[in-house]
PASEBA-1860 file (N, C-alpha, C; in nm, 3 decimals):
! residues 237
1> MRTTDRLE> -1.240/-0.333/0.285/-1.310/-0.408/0.388/-1.390/-0.311/0.475 ~ -1.519/-0.337/0.493/-1.601/-0.251/0.577/-1.554/-0.257/0.722 ~ -1.584/-0.151/0.796/-1.539/-0.145/0.935/-1.590/-0.263/1.015 ~ -1.717/-0.300/0.995/-1.772/-0.414/1.070/-1.700/-0.543/1.035 ~ -1.669/-0.562/0.907/-1.597/-0.682/0.866/-1.455/-0.681/0.922 ~ -1.391/-0.564/0.921/-1.255/-0.555/0.973/-1.253/-0.584/1.123 ~ -1.351/-0.531/1.194/-1.357/-0.558/1.337/-1.376/-0.706/1.365 ~ -1.458/-0.771/1.286/-1.477/-0.915/1.302/-1.348/-0.990/1.274
9> FLSDLYRT> -1.277/-0.948/1.169/-1.149/-1.009/1.132/-1.047/-0.991/1.245 ~ -1.034/-0.870/1.299/-0.938/-0.844/1.405/-0.976/-0.915/1.534 ~ -1.105/-0.920/1.563/-1.150/-0.993/1.681/-1.117/-1.141/1.671 ~ -1.131/-1.196/1.551/-1.094/-1.337/1.530/-0.944/-1.357/1.550 ~ -0.863/-1.259/1.508/-0.719/-1.270/1.529/-0.687/-1.269/1.679 ~ -0.754/-1.182/1.753/-0.733/-1.181/1.898/-0.762/-1.318/1.958 ~ -0.872/-1.378/1.916/-0.911/-1.507/1.974/-0.817/-1.619/1.928 ~ -0.775/-1.614/1.803/-0.686/-1.718/1.751/-0.552/-1.719/1.822
17> HAEALAAV> -0.499/-1.600/1.849/-0.363/-1.589/1.905/-0.363/-1.540/2.050 ~ -0.473/-1.560/2.120/-0.487/-1.504/2.254/-0.376/-1.551/2.348 ~ -0.346/-1.679/2.348/-0.247/-1.732/2.440/-0.108/-1.675/2.410 ~ -0.070/-1.676/2.282/0.061/-1.624/2.243/0.069/-1.475/2.270 ~ -0.039/-1.402/2.242/-0.039/-1.258/2.265/-0.025/-1.226/2.413 ~ -0.095/-1.299/2.498/-0.084/-1.276/2.642/0.060/-1.297/2.689 ~ 0.127/-1.396/2.632/0.267/-1.421/2.668/0.357/-1.305/2.624 ~ 0.329/-1.249/2.507/0.409/-1.136/2.459/0.382/-1.012/2.543
25> VAQQQEFL> 0.257/-0.990/2.583/0.227/-0.876/2.671/0.307/-0.887/2.800 ~ 0.311/-1.007/2.860/0.389/-1.027/2.982/0.538/-1.005/2.955 ~ 0.584/-1.053/2.841/0.724/-1.033/2.802/0.756/-0.885/2.790 ~ 0.667/-0.809/2.729/0.691/-0.666/2.708/0.685/-0.588/2.840 ~ 0.601/-0.633/2.932/0.600/-0.572/3.064/0.734/-0.592/3.133 ~ 0.791/-0.712/3.119/0.922/-0.740/3.177/1.031/-0.659/3.107 ~ 1.017/-0.642/2.975/1.113/-0.563/2.898/1.117/-0.419/2.949 ~ 0.999/-0.361/2.973/0.994/-0.225/3.026/1.053/-0.218/3.166
33> AAHPEAVT> 1.021/-0.316/3.249/1.071/-0.316/3.385/1.223/-0.328/3.389 ~ 1.279/-0.397/3.290/1.424/-0.415/3.286/1.497/-0.293/3.233 ~ 1.423/-0.201/3.167/1.485/-0.081/3.109/1.404/0.042/3.149 ~ 1.390/0.070/3.278/1.301/0.178/3.321/1.338/0.316/3.271 ~ 1.466/0.338/3.244/1.508/0.470/3.197/1.556/0.468/3.053 ~ 1.588/0.350/3.000/1.646/0.340/2.867/1.542/0.327/2.757 ~ 1.419/0.289/2.790/1.316/0.265/2.689/1.199/0.360/2.710 ~ 1.167/0.435/2.607/1.046/0.518/2.606/0.950/0.458/2.505
41> PQLDDVEA> 0.849/0.385/2.550/0.759/0.318/2.455/0.684/0.418/2.369 ~ 0.668/0.384/2.242/0.595/0.471/2.151/0.456/0.416/2.120 ~ 0.444/0.288/2.093/0.313/0.231/2.060/0.227/0.215/2.184 ~ 0.099/0.250/2.172/0.003/0.220/2.277/-0.039/0.074/2.267 ~ -0.123/0.031/2.362/-0.148/-0.112/2.375/-0.216/-0.175/2.254 ~ -0.328/-0.120/2.210/-0.402/-0.185/2.103/-0.325/-0.180/1.972 ~ -0.260/-0.068/1.942/-0.187/-0.062/1.815/-0.066/-0.156/1.816 ~ -0.004/-0.177/1.932/0.105/-0.275/1.941/0.051/-0.416/1.921
49> ELTYLLLR> -0.062/-0.445/1.986/-0.121/-0.579/1.975/-0.169/-0.606/1.833 ~ -0.231/-0.507/1.769/-0.276/-0.527/1.631/-0.159/-0.547/1.536 ~ -0.050/-0.476/1.560/0.070/-0.497/1.479/0.117/-0.642/1.492 ~ 0.125/-0.689/1.614/0.164/-0.829/1.638/0.068/-0.925/1.567 ~ -0.061/-0.903/1.584/-0.160/-0.996/1.528/-0.159/-0.996/1.375 ~ -0.145/-0.879/1.315/-0.141/-0.873/1.168/-0.015/-0.940/1.113 ~ 0.096/-0.927/1.183/0.217/-0.997/1.142/0.200/-1.148/1.156 ~ 0.132/-1.191/1.260/0.107/-1.334/1.275/0.020/-1.385/1.159
57> HHRPAQVV> -0.078/-1.302/1.120/-0.170/-1.343/1.014/-0.104/-1.343/0.877 ~ -0.035/-1.236/0.844/0.020/-1.223/0.709/0.149/-1.302/0.687 ~ 0.222/-1.329/0.795/0.345/-1.408/0.787/0.441/-1.355/0.679 ~ 0.476/-1.227/0.682/0.567/-1.172/0.579/0.708/-1.228/0.594 ~ 0.772/-1.251/0.481/0.911/-1.297/0.485/1.006/-1.183/0.517 ~ 0.969/-1.061/0.474/1.052/-0.943/0.498/0.964/-0.832/0.554 ~ 1.004/-0.779/0.670/0.933/-0.667/0.732/1.029/-0.548/0.736 ~ 0.977/-0.429/0.707/1.057/-0.307/0.714/0.996/-0.216/0.820
65> EIGTFHGW> 1.080/-0.172/0.912/1.041/-0.080/1.018/1.118/0.050/1.000 ~ 1.047/0.160/0.982/1.110/0.291/0.968/1.093/0.363/1.101 ~ 1.201/0.370/1.177/1.199/0.433/1.308/1.192/0.330/1.420 ~ 1.298/0.324/1.500/1.304/0.227/1.609/1.308/0.292/1.747 ~ 1.371/0.408/1.756/1.395/0.479/1.882/1.460/0.383/1.983 ~ 1.388/0.344/2.089/1.448/0.257/2.189/1.411/0.110/2.172 ~ 1.341/0.076/2.065/1.317/-0.065/2.036/1.185/-0.122/2.083 ~ 1.091/-0.037/2.125/0.962/-0.089/2.171/0.886/-0.156/2.057
73> STTWILSA> 0.868/-0.085/1.947/0.799/-0.147/1.833/0.882/-0.260/1.775 ~ 1.014/-0.245/1.778/1.104/-0.348/1.725/1.082/-0.481/1.796 ~ 1.070/-0.476/1.929/1.052/-0.600/2.004/0.915/-0.662/1.980 ~ 0.814/-0.579/1.960/0.683/-0.633/1.925/0.688/-0.705/1.789 ~ 0.751/-0.642/1.691/0.760/-0.702/1.558/0.841/-0.831/1.563 ~ 0.955/-0.826/1.629/1.040/-0.945/1.637/0.971/-1.059/1.713 ~ 0.888/-1.025/1.809/0.813/-1.129/1.881/0.716/-1.201/1.788 ~ 0.653/-1.125/1.700/0.562/-1.188/1.603/0.639/-1.278/1.507
81> LRDNDLAH> 0.755/-1.233/1.461/0.835/-1.315/1.370/0.885/-1.441/1.441 ~ 0.924/-1.427/1.566/0.966/-1.545/1.644/0.852/-1.644/1.658 ~ 0.733/-1.594/1.691/0.619/-1.684/1.712/0.573/-1.747/1.581 ~ 0.586/-1.673/1.470/0.559/-1.734/1.340/0.656/-1.847/1.313 ~ 0.782/-1.826/1.350/0.883/-1.929/1.327/0.856/-2.052/1.412 ~ 0.810/-2.031/1.534/0.778/-2.144/1.621/0.660/-2.223/1.566 ~ 0.565/-2.152/1.504/0.446/-2.219/1.453/0.471/-2.287/1.319 ~ 0.528/-2.213/1.225/0.552/-2.266/1.090/0.676/-2.198/1.033
89> PPGGHLHS> 0.795/-2.249/1.061/0.917/-2.183/1.012/0.923/-2.184/0.860 ~ 0.993/-2.086/0.799/1.065/-1.975/0.864/0.971/-1.862/0.903 ~ 1.013/-1.783/1.003/0.924/-1.682/1.057/0.937/-1.544/0.997 ~ 1.043/-1.516/0.921/1.058/-1.385/0.859/1.173/-1.306/0.919 ~ 1.208/-1.196/0.852/1.323/-1.114/0.890/1.282/-0.968/0.894 ~ 1.332/-0.897/0.996/1.301/-0.755/1.012/1.421/-0.670/0.972 ~ 1.396/-0.570/0.888/1.495/-0.468/0.853/1.449/-0.337/0.915 ~ 1.526/-0.286/1.011/1.492/-0.162/1.080/1.584/-0.050/1.034
97> FDRVDHAR> 1.527/0.069/1.016/1.600/0.185/0.968/1.583/0.301/1.067 ~ 1.695/0.357/1.112/1.687/0.474/1.200/1.821/0.545/1.198 ~ 1.818/0.673/1.231/1.941/0.751/1.240/2.016/0.723/1.369 ~ 1.941/0.685/1.474/2.004/0.655/1.604/1.996/0.506/1.629 ~ 2.092/0.454/1.707/2.099/0.309/1.727/2.069/0.267/1.871 ~ 1.983/0.342/1.940/1.947/0.306/2.077/1.894/0.162/2.084 ~ 1.817/0.121/1.983/1.754/-0.011/1.987/1.857/-0.123/1.993 ~ 1.974/-0.101/1.937/2.078/-0.204/1.941/2.117/-0.240/2.084
105> RTVPAPLA> 2.099/-0.143/2.175/2.141/-0.166/2.314/2.028/-0.221/2.400 ~ 1.906/-0.223/2.348/1.793/-0.267/2.431/1.725/-0.394/2.380 ~ 1.722/-0.415/2.249/1.653/-0.533/2.195/1.725/-0.660/2.242 ~ 1.653/-0.752/2.305/1.718/-0.874/2.357/1.778/-0.959/2.245 ~ 1.897/-1.010/2.269/1.966/-1.090/2.168/1.886/-1.211/2.122 ~ 1.816/-1.283/2.211/1.740/-1.399/2.162/1.631/-1.362/2.060 ~ 1.577/-1.240/2.072/1.480/-1.194/1.973/1.548/-1.153/1.843 ~ 1.664/-1.090/1.856/1.730/-1.031/1.739/1.806/-1.133/1.655
113> DGRWTFHQ> 1.869/-1.229/1.719/1.961/-1.319/1.650/1.895/-1.393/1.534 ~ 1.949/-1.370/1.415/1.902/-1.442/1.297/1.779/-1.386/1.231 ~ 1.716/-1.285/1.294/1.593/-1.232/1.234/1.589/-1.079/1.229 ~ 1.702/-1.012/1.258/1.700/-0.866/1.262/1.824/-0.808/1.199 ~ 1.803/-0.711/1.106/1.912/-0.632/1.049/1.880/-0.485/1.075 ~ 1.975/-0.416/1.140/1.958/-0.274/1.170/2.040/-0.192/1.072 ~ 1.974/-0.097/1.005/2.041/-0.009/0.909/2.044/0.132/0.969 ~ 2.162/0.177/1.009/2.172/0.309/1.070/2.198/0.415/0.964
121> GDLRDTVD> 2.132/0.529/0.979/2.151/0.640/0.887/2.018/0.700/0.847 ~ 2.024/0.811/0.777/1.905/0.876/0.724/1.846/0.788/0.615 ~ 1.717/0.760/0.624/1.653/0.672/0.525/1.670/0.725/0.384 ~ 1.681/0.855/0.369/1.699/0.912/0.236/1.833/0.871/0.175 ~ 1.925/0.826/0.260/2.054/0.776/0.211/2.059/0.624/0.205 ~ 1.970/0.556/0.276/1.976/0.409/0.287/1.856/0.341/0.223 ~ 1.770/0.415/0.155/1.645/0.358/0.104/1.670/0.243/0.006 ~ 1.786/0.241/-0.060/1.815/0.131/-0.152/1.832/-0.003/-0.080
129> RVPPDTGY> 1.844/0.001/0.053/1.855/-0.122/0.130/1.720/-0.183/0.166 ~ 1.612/-0.113/0.137/1.479/-0.167/0.163/1.457/-0.287/0.072 ~ 1.425/-0.404/0.127/1.409/-0.523/0.044/1.299/-0.505/-0.061 ~ 1.325/-0.548/-0.184/1.224/-0.533/-0.288/1.101/-0.621/-0.264 ~ 1.116/-0.724/-0.180/1.003/-0.813/-0.151/0.946/-0.785/-0.012 ~ 0.950/-0.660/0.032/0.893/-0.623/0.162/0.748/-0.668/0.168 ~ 0.715/-0.740/0.276/0.579/-0.792/0.291/0.497/-0.724/0.399 ~ 0.560/-0.633/0.474/0.489/-0.553/0.574/0.574/-0.430/0.599
137> LFVDADHG> 0.511/-0.312/0.593/0.582/-0.186/0.613/0.525/-0.115/0.735 ~ 0.615/-0.078/0.827/0.579/-0.011/0.952/0.654/0.122/0.955 ~ 0.580/0.233/0.965/0.643/0.366/0.961/0.614/0.442/1.089 ~ 0.721/0.476/1.162/0.708/0.556/1.284/0.839/0.631/1.304 ~ 0.859/0.737/1.227/0.987/0.808/1.229/0.962/0.958/1.238 ~ 1.030/1.035/1.156/1.011/1.180/1.149/0.867/1.208/1.109 ~ 0.795/1.283/1.192/0.653/1.308/1.165/0.629/1.440/1.094 ~ 0.733/1.496/1.037/0.718/1.621/0.965/0.659/1.602/0.826
145> RRFARWYL> 0.601/1.708/0.777/0.536/1.708/0.645/0.637/1.681/0.533 ~ 0.756/1.740/0.545/0.856/1.727/0.438/0.900/1.581/0.423 ~ 0.930/1.516/0.537/0.973/1.377/0.530/0.861/1.289/0.477 ~ 0.738/1.317/0.516/0.625/1.238/0.466/0.615/1.250/0.314 ~ 0.628/1.371/0.264/0.622/1.388/0.118/0.735/1.311/0.050 ~ 0.852/1.309/0.113/0.963/1.234/0.053/0.931/1.085/0.048 ~ 0.887/1.027/0.160/0.868/0.882/0.155/0.745/0.841/0.075 ~ 0.646/0.929/0.065/0.532/0.899/-0.022/0.577/0.894/-0.168
153> DTLFPRIA> 0.672/0.979/-0.204/0.721/0.984/-0.342/0.830/0.882/-0.371 ~ 0.909/0.845/-0.268/1.029/0.766/-0.292/1.022/0.625/-0.235 ~ 0.974/0.612/-0.111/0.966/0.479/-0.048/0.843/0.401/-0.092 ~ 0.727/0.463/-0.086/0.604/0.389/-0.113/0.602/0.324/-0.252 ~ 0.653/0.391/-0.357/0.652/0.325/-0.489/0.738/0.199/-0.494 ~ 0.827/0.179/-0.397/0.911/0.059/-0.394/0.838/-0.061/-0.332 ~ 0.724/-0.035/-0.269/0.651/-0.139/-0.197/0.538/-0.191/-0.285 ~ 0.528/-0.323/-0.294/0.432/-0.385/-0.385/0.288/-0.353/-0.345
161> SGTPTSVH> 0.203/-0.342/-0.445/0.060/-0.322/-0.422/0.005/-0.434/-0.335 ~ -0.080/-0.398/-0.240/-0.141/-0.495/-0.151/-0.064/-0.521/-0.023 ~ 0.055/-0.462/-0.009/0.137/-0.484/0.110/0.074/-0.417/0.233 ~ 0.052/-0.491/0.341/0.001/-0.429/0.464/0.100/-0.324/0.515 ~ 0.046/-0.207/0.549/0.129/-0.092/0.588/0.064/-0.020/0.705 ~ 0.146/0.033/0.794/0.093/0.114/0.903/0.178/0.239/0.920 ~ 0.113/0.347/0.960/0.181/0.474/0.988/0.135/0.522/1.125 ~ 0.230/0.552/1.211/0.198/0.591/1.348/0.175/0.741/1.360
169> DVFHLRWV> 0.115/0.780/1.472/0.098/0.922/1.509/0.019/1.002/1.407 ~ -0.092/0.945/1.360/-0.178/1.016/1.266/-0.295/1.082/1.338 ~ -0.364/1.007/1.426/-0.485/1.058/1.490/-0.465/1.078/1.640 ~ -0.405/1.192/1.676/-0.400/1.231/1.816/-0.523/1.313/1.855 ~ -0.598/1.356/1.754/-0.723/1.429/1.773/-0.832/1.357/1.694 ~ -0.953/1.411/1.696/-1.062/1.351/1.617/-1.037/1.368/1.469 ~ -0.953/1.461/1.434/-0.920/1.489/1.295/-0.767/1.487/1.282 ~ -0.719/1.482/1.158/-0.576/1.485/1.135/-0.527/1.629/1.143
177> RPWTEGSE> -0.421/1.650/1.218/-0.367/1.784/1.229/-0.315/1.831/1.093 ~ -0.345/1.953/1.052/-0.292/2.005/0.924/-0.142/2.025/0.931 ~ -0.080/2.024/0.813/0.063/2.050/0.799/0.149/1.945/0.873 ~ 0.101/1.822/0.876/0.174/1.715/0.944/0.193/1.596/0.851 ~ 0.276/1.503/0.894/0.291/1.376/0.823/0.155/1.310/0.803 ~ 0.075/1.305/0.909/-0.054/1.239/0.900/-0.144/1.298/0.793 ~ -0.147/1.432/0.784/-0.232/1.495/0.683/-0.185/1.462/0.543 ~ -0.052/1.451/0.524/0.001/1.415/0.393/-0.035/1.271/0.357
185> VVRWLDER> -0.022/1.181/0.453/-0.051/1.040/0.426/-0.199/1.020/0.397 ~ -0.286/1.077/0.479/-0.430/1.061/0.458/-0.473/1.121/0.325 ~ -0.418/1.238/0.291/-0.450/1.297/0.161/-0.405/1.204/0.048 ~ -0.285/1.150/0.058/-0.230/1.059/-0.045/-0.319/0.937/-0.061 ~ -0.365/0.882/0.049/-0.453/0.764/0.044/-0.589/0.799/-0.015 ~ -0.645/0.911/0.029/-0.778/0.950/-0.019/-0.776/0.980/-0.168 ~ -0.668/1.040/-0.217/-0.658/1.069/-0.360/-0.657/0.941/-0.444 ~ -0.612/0.832/-0.384/-0.604/0.704/-0.456/-0.719/0.611/-0.422
193> GVEWFTAA> -0.813/0.659/-0.342/-0.928/0.578/-0.306/-0.893/0.460/-0.218 ~ -0.789/0.474/-0.136/-0.744/0.364/-0.050/-0.812/0.374/0.086 ~ -0.879/0.267/0.127/-0.940/0.264/0.258/-0.833/0.247/0.366 ~ -0.853/0.313/0.479/-0.762/0.297/0.591/-0.844/0.272/0.717 ~ -0.776/0.222/0.818/-0.842/0.182/0.942/-0.764/0.238/1.060 ~ -0.835/0.281/1.163/-0.769/0.322/1.287/-0.851/0.277/1.406 ~ -0.781/0.256/1.517/-0.847/0.229/1.646/-0.817/0.342/1.743 ~ -0.784/0.460/1.689/-0.749/0.574/1.772/-0.867/0.617/1.859
201> RPAARPTL> -0.842/0.634/1.985/-0.950/0.672/2.077/-1.014/0.804/2.039 ~ -0.939/0.909/2.003/-1.005/1.035/1.969/-1.090/1.027/1.842 ~ -1.046/0.946/1.744/-1.112/0.946/1.613/-1.203/0.826/1.590 ~ -1.186/0.719/1.667/-1.264/0.597/1.644/-1.296/0.529/1.776 ~ -1.356/0.604/1.867/-1.385/0.551/2.000/-1.472/0.425/1.998 ~ -1.578/0.417/1.915/-1.658/0.294/1.913/-1.577/0.172/1.866 ~ -1.490/0.193/1.768/-1.404/0.083/1.720/-1.313/0.035/1.832 ~ -1.249/0.128/1.900/-1.162/0.090/2.010/-1.243/0.020/2.120
209> GELDAVRA> -1.364/0.067/2.144/-1.448/0.006/2.246/-1.480/-0.140/2.215 ~ -1.506/-0.170/2.088/-1.535/-0.308/2.050/-1.412/-0.397/2.065 ~ -1.295/-0.345/2.028/-1.172/-0.422/2.044/-1.141/-0.441/2.193 ~ -1.164/-0.338/2.273/-1.140/-0.350/2.417/-1.232/-0.454/2.479 ~ -1.354/-0.467/2.428/-1.446/-0.568/2.480/-1.392/-0.708/2.453 ~ -1.336/-0.729/2.335/-1.276/-0.859/2.303/-1.154/-0.884/2.391 ~ -1.073/-0.782/2.410/-0.955/-0.795/2.495/-0.994/-0.831/2.638 ~ -1.098/-0.767/2.688/-1.145/-0.796/2.824/-1.196/-0.940/2.833
217> ELGITGAR> -1.267/-0.983/2.731/-1.317/-1.121/2.726/-1.202/-1.221/2.735 ~ -1.090/-1.188/2.672/-0.975/-1.279/2.665/-0.873/-1.255/2.776 ~ -0.894/-1.151/2.856/-0.800/-1.122/2.963/-0.672/-1.055/2.917 ~ -0.676/-0.987/2.802/-0.559/-0.914/2.751/-0.559/-0.776/2.816 ~ -0.461/-0.749/2.900/-0.463/-0.626/2.979/-0.378/-0.515/2.920 ~ -0.287/-0.547/2.828/-0.200/-0.446/2.770/-0.069/-0.435/2.843 ~ 0.035/-0.401/2.770/0.168/-0.394/2.827/0.199/-0.259/2.891 ~ 0.126/-0.155/2.852/0.156/-0.020/2.902/0.041/0.044/2.978
225> GTARNPMI> -0.083/0.008/2.941/-0.197/0.075/2.999/-0.230/0.206/2.932 ~ -0.190/0.222/2.806/-0.217/0.345/2.730/-0.313/0.315/2.617 ~ -0.397/0.413/2.582/-0.510/0.380/2.495/-0.540/0.481/2.386 ~ -0.446/0.567/2.346/-0.478/0.664/2.241/-0.470/0.601/2.103 ~ -0.368/0.520/2.076/-0.358/0.438/1.954/-0.374/0.518/1.824 ~ -0.286/0.616/1.797/-0.306/0.704/1.682/-0.267/0.646/1.546 ~ -0.232/0.519/1.540/-0.185/0.457/1.415/-0.299/0.435/1.316 ~ -0.263/0.433/1.186/-0.357/0.389/1.083/-0.294/0.272/1.007
233> WFEMP> -0.381/0.187/0.952/-0.340/0.071/0.871/-0.409/0.079/0.735 ~ -0.341/0.029/0.635/-0.399/0.022/0.501/-0.316/-0.076/0.419 ~ -0.364/-0.105/0.300/-0.287/-0.187/0.206/-0.236/-0.098/0.094 ~ -0.109/-0.116/0.061/-0.047/-0.030/-0.039/-0.120/-0.039/-0.173 ~ -0.154/0.076/-0.233/-0.225/0.073/-0.362/-0.136/0.023/-0.475
END
C-alpha cells in the first residue's frame, strides 16, 4: 500500500472510530492517574491509537503481545478487543508474554476478564504457547540484536502470511540504529520485499503531521502527550 493510500486508510479509521477512541484516551488518562508510580507507559500517543484502530479494523480472534512491562500497551489492546466485542461479539482474546508480571497488578479486571491470558517466562521457553491462529502480532520486548534474530527465525515463521504485525522502538532517529533489534527487523523485511510503515517523528515527520491534523480535526488529544512514535507496522510475508 502506498504511503498516501495508507494515510487515507488510517485517517478513515480515525474518523470511523473517533468517539470510541476518544473514550479510550480518557480511560487511559485515568489509568495513568490511578497508577502514577506503578505504570511507565511505553507507547506514544499516535502509535497507541493506531494499534487500537488497526485492532478495531482487523478484528483478530487471537492477538499476541510480546512484552507487557506495566500493562500500558496491554490495556490499549484489551480496550480494542472489548470495543470489538461491544460492536460485534466475539471481540477476541489477547495472549501476553513477558518474563515479569507487573501487568497482572495494574491491568483492570473488567478489561482482563475473559479476554486475557498472561504467559510468564522467557519467550524462548514459552513460544509453543503462541496460538497457531494468531491474527495480530505486537512486539515490544528485549530490543537487543540477539533476541531479534531469535524471534525472526523462530517466532515469525509461526505467524501466518498477511498477519498484521508491529515492532516497537525501531525509529528513535531518522535512521535505524545499527546493531539493534530494529536494524535486524528492517533488514529482514527489506530482504523479503515487505513494505513497512511508520509514523515516527524523526523518520516520518510529514506522515505524523498528516495524522496529527486528522486528530486535531476530531479533537483527539492523546493520552500521554508524547509524539516520537518509533513503531513500525507491516504484514507478515
